[in-house]
C-alpha positions in Angstrom: 0.2 0.2 0.1 2.9 2.5 1.0 4.0 2.5 -2.9 0.9 2.9 -4.0 0.4 7.0 -3.4 3.2 9.4 -4.0 3.0 12.4 -1.9 4.8 15.8 -3.1 6.3 17.3 0.4 6.6 20.6 -1.4 3.0 20.7 -2.3 1.9 21.2 1.6 -0.4 24.0 2.5 -1.9 24.6 6.2 -5.2 26.6 6.1 -8.1 27.3 8.8 -11.7 27.8 7.9 -14.6 28.9 10.4 -17.9 26.7 10.0 -20.6 25.5 12.0 -20.0 21.8 13.1 -21.1 19.2 11.2 -21.5 16.9 14.4 -23.1 19.7 16.8 -25.4 21.6 15.4 -25.0 25.6 16.1 -21.5 25.3 17.4 -19.2 27.4 15.4 -15.9 25.7 14.9 -12.3 26.4 13.9 -11.2 23.3 11.0 -7.3 23.4 10.8 -7.0 22.0 7.2 -3.9 20.1 6.6 -3.7 19.9 2.3 -1.2 17.8 0.4 -0.7 16.9 -2.9 -0.6 13.1 -3.5 -0.7 11.2 -6.9 -2.6 7.7 -6.7 0.3 5.1 -8.3 -1.9 2.1 -8.2 -6.0 2.8 -7.0 -6.6 -0.7 -7.7 -4.6 -2.0 -4.9 -6.6 -4.0 -2.5 -5.7 -2.2 0.2 -7.0 1.4 -0.8 -10.3 0.5 0.1 -9.7 1.8 3.5 -9.0 5.3 2.2 -12.0 5.5 -0.5 -10.4 4.4 -3.7 -10.6 3.4 -6.2 -13.8 5.4 -6.5 -12.7 8.6 -4.2 -15.3 8.3 -1.6 -14.5 10.9 1.4 -13.4 9.0 4.7 -12.0 9.6 8.3 -10.1 8.0 10.7 -10.3 8.6 14.5 -8.0 8.1 17.1 -7.8 8.9 21.4 -5.8 11.7 22.2 -4.9 12.4 25.8 -4.4 16.2 26.5 -2.3 18.0 29.0 -4.7 17.8 31.4 -8.3 16.2 32.1 -10.1 13.0 29.8 -8.8 11.8 27.0 -10.8 13.0 24.1 -11.3 11.5 20.4 -9.8 13.0 17.7 -11.4 12.2 14.2 -9.8 13.5 10.9 -11.7 13.8 8.1 -10.1 13.2 4.5 -11.3 13.9 0.9 -10.1 13.1 -2.4 -10.0 15.7 -5.3 -10.2 15.2 -8.9 -7.2 15.8 -11.3 -10.0 17.9 -13.4 -11.0 19.6 -9.7 -7.3 20.3 -8.9 -6.6 21.6 -12.5 -9.4 24.3 -12.6 -8.3 25.3 -8.7 -4.6 25.8 -9.8 -4.9 26.7 -13.3 -2.4 23.9 -14.4 -2.2 22.9 -18.0 -2.7 19.4 -19.2 1.1 19.1 -19.6 2.3 20.4 -16.0 -0.6 18.2 -14.1 0.4 14.9 -15.4 3.7 14.3 -13.8 
């Protein structure tokens, strides 16, 4: 599975989005968004199903995280795939530059 995705470390971007919580209606929330460009080398690899491939479905992972003090919390990370066409429009890449 590790060789099925190639990540471009120079593409990393951190952004912030303020929106109402998806899980707690009415709660205004600040979402920190880590974004990276990844090229899927083998979307048909059977192990890729856990991350929404080959169809490009959104997916999530959860983990337990102990804060400095107080009770442990659950952290849920949501992930989404962006199509190459959408990526090209957003970044205004030509076909030749977007296909590596």
